[in-house]
Residue, then its C-alpha position, 0 to 999 in steps of 0.5 A: x500499499x503507498x504512502x499517502x497521497x498529498x496535493x501540493x497547491x502553490x503559485x510560486x514554482x521554488x516554493x511548490x517544487x521545494x514542498x513536493x521535493x521534501x514531500x516526496x524525500x519522506x515517502x509521499x505520493x505528490x501531485x502539483x497544482x500552479x493555480x486554484x483552478x487546478x487546486x480544486x480539479x486534484x485536491x477534490x479528486x478520488x484517492x487524495x488523503x490531504x491538500x497543501x493549499x495557499x491562499x493567494x493564487x491566481x485563477x481561483x482564490x484559495x479559500x474558494x477552493x478550501x470551501x469547495x473542497x469542504x463542500x464536495x469532500x468534507x472529511x479530505x483534510x487541508x492544511x493552509x499555507x501562507x503568508x496572510x498570518x494575522x491572527x483573523x486570516x488564521x481564526x478565519x481559515x480555520x473556521x472554514x474547515x482547514x485542519x491546520x495553517x502554517x504561515x510562510x516562511x516555514x521549514x521543511x521539517x515544521x511542516x513535515x511534522x504538521x503533515x504527519x500530524x494531520x495525517x494521524x488524526x485523519x487517516x483511518x486505521x486500516x481494517x482487516x477483513x476478517x470474513x467475507x461471504x457471497x451469497x451462499x458461497x464464502x472467500x477464504x481471504x487468508x487463502x485466497x479461495x472461494x468455496x460453494x456449498x457444491x464443493x466448487x473452489x476458485x483460487x483468488x490471485x493476490x491481485x484479486x484478494x486485495x481488489x476484493x478487500x479494498x472495495x468491501x472495506x469501502x462499501x459505502x461508496x463507488x471506488x473509481x478505476x484511478x483510486x483502485x490502480x493507486x491504492x491496490x496496485x500501488x501505482x500512479x495513473x499519469x498515462x496508464x490505462x485504466x483496463x486492467x481494473x476492469x479485467x480483473x474486476x470481470x475475473x473476480x465477478x466470474x469467481x464469486x458468480x454462484x456455480x449453481x446458476x442461482x439466478x436469484x443471487x444479487x451482484x457482488x460488484x456493481x458498476x457505477x456509471x461513471x464513478x467506478x465500482x463498488x461491493x455489491x448486496x451479494x457480499x456481506x463482510x464482518x472488518x476490525x479496525x487494526x491497532x495503530x502501531 
């Protein structure tokens, strides 16, 4: 699983490069945005764990970007990076939903400490899938095996198992193909085709289909048009949060 994905929204190239380089050296995946319009697009994208947001931006003001991210992604953490260091400015940013406020100039060491602190507070602990039932069958995730009452068994690949786990842990929402590439395969999406995701989903669906030909079995994996995939009503899961170490 890759480390957190962070979007850096900053119009000053030297500052943007310096912040991004420090984050990458610490193991984070970083996407850069040079203005407010690009910042909103990247900051509200699926799979983003944290946004570092300057306030004085071309094309769209940083406070507008913050307000829109809060509207569309209410739980997404945002750290404001700005030269606006007055008490009124800090209070306004925090009241609008910023998780932290870092005033320029700042050191890389301070920024990384703030990033780590916010991510510790906001990222959900990983969840371990303990059991998965699919219709009348069951999935043994440790053995990577689907079992049916008539004795039929299907082996799951490591990727298919990870894909199923990710969908059921995030079963309350549709997960985009891009997010699956990032979170399951551990790779960025720039220049990559998402057909690999579709092919794995098709194979996984076939293995989760009742071999007895039960026409009444609900879907195990649902396609959500223009969004991606989500765990369907055929899947019954039990998850347990893993204690942080």
